[in-house]
N, C-alpha and C positions, 0 to 999 in steps of 0.2 A: 703302305704304312700299317694297315690292319694286320697283315701277315707278320710283319716285324714285331708288333706288340704281342701277337699270339705266340710267336716263337720265343720271345723273351719270357713270357709267363710260363710257358711249358718248360723252358730251361730252368727257371727258378724253381718250379714245382719239383722237377727231377732232382735238383741239387738238394732241396730241403727234404725230400723223401729219404735221402741217405745221410742226412746231417743230424747229429745229436744236439743241435743248437737250440731247439725249442722243446718245450714240455707239452704235456697232453692238454687238450681242451677239456673244459669242465662243462657238463651239461646236466641240468636238473630237468627231469621229464615234465615237471609242472611249470617250468619257466621257459619261455620262448627265447630268452637271451642266452648266448653262449659266451663263455669266457675263454680267452686265448692267453696262455702264459708263455712269454718269450724270454730268452736269455738276453742279457744286456748286449752280448756280441751280435746277435741277430738284429737288434734294434739299431745298433751302430752301423753294421755292414750294409743294411738295406736302406739306410737313410730315413728311418722313421722319425718324423718330426711332430712334436706336440705343441699345442697352443692352448691358451685359456679363453673360454667364451667370455667375451667382454661385457655384453649387456643383455638385457632381457629380449625376448622375441620381438620381431623376427631376427634370428641370428643371421650373420653373413660370414661365409668362409670361402676360400678359394675352391674352384671346381675340383681340383686335385684331391681334396679332402673326402670326396664322395665316391661311392661305388654304386653303379647302376646294375641291378640284377633283374632281368626280365621286366623292366619298367618300374621297379621299386627302387627307391634311393635309400641308402643308409650310410652311416659313418661309424667310426670306432671311437669309443670313449675310454679314457684311461681310468680304470677302477682303482688300481694300486700300482706300485712300481712294477713294471714289466707285465702287467695284467690289463688286457683290453677286452671290451665288450662291444659287440655289434649293436647299434642303435638305429631303429627306423626313424626316418624324418618325413615331414610333410613339406614338399617343395611348394614354395610360393612363386618364386621367379628365378630365372637364371639369365646371366649375361655371358659374354665371352670368357670372362675370368672369374666370376663369382656366382654363388648360389645363395638365395635368401630362403630361409626355412624355419619351421617350428618343429618341436619334438616334445612329446609327453614325457620323455625320459631324460631330458637335459635341462639344465638351468645355468644361469650366469655363474662364472667362477669354476665350472668344471673343465677338466682337461680333455681335449680331443685330438685325434691324429689329423694333421693338416697335410702331411706328405708321406706317401708310402702305404696308403689305405689299400690299394690294389694288391700289394704284396701280402698284407694281412689276410685279405680275402683268399688268395691262393693258398696260403698256409692253412687257413681254416678248412677250405675245401679238401685239401690234401689229407688233413687229419680225419675228416669225416668220410673220406673215400668218395667224394663227389667229383664231378667232371669239371675240369678247369676251362675247357673250351666250350664250344657250342656245336650242335649238330644241325645239318641242313636237310 
């Protein structure tokens, strides 16, 4: 199953590398957050789904909303139409289907990606020239 996920992500990265469907990432050297601007077609084609954070912390979202990168968890907040920002979270608890968390960069009423976050991660890594997989 792990190899199948890796293959899928690699295939997606290669497709996106030759696709004009997304725009450049924006990064300010003084800001650790990076914005990712996508076309509406990419959002639709890759099933990116958005939801609104309902109440104040701790927040609860499906596990699919999160990306785990070397032990750090984050998700993507929608800043504007088709504009997403990676946001660090502080994990409190996780179950088989949900994660309970806080974040200094999120508040109730904000829009976050609940499906397709891993695709956004692949796109961001591709734009930065980072590695999609991992080395052993």
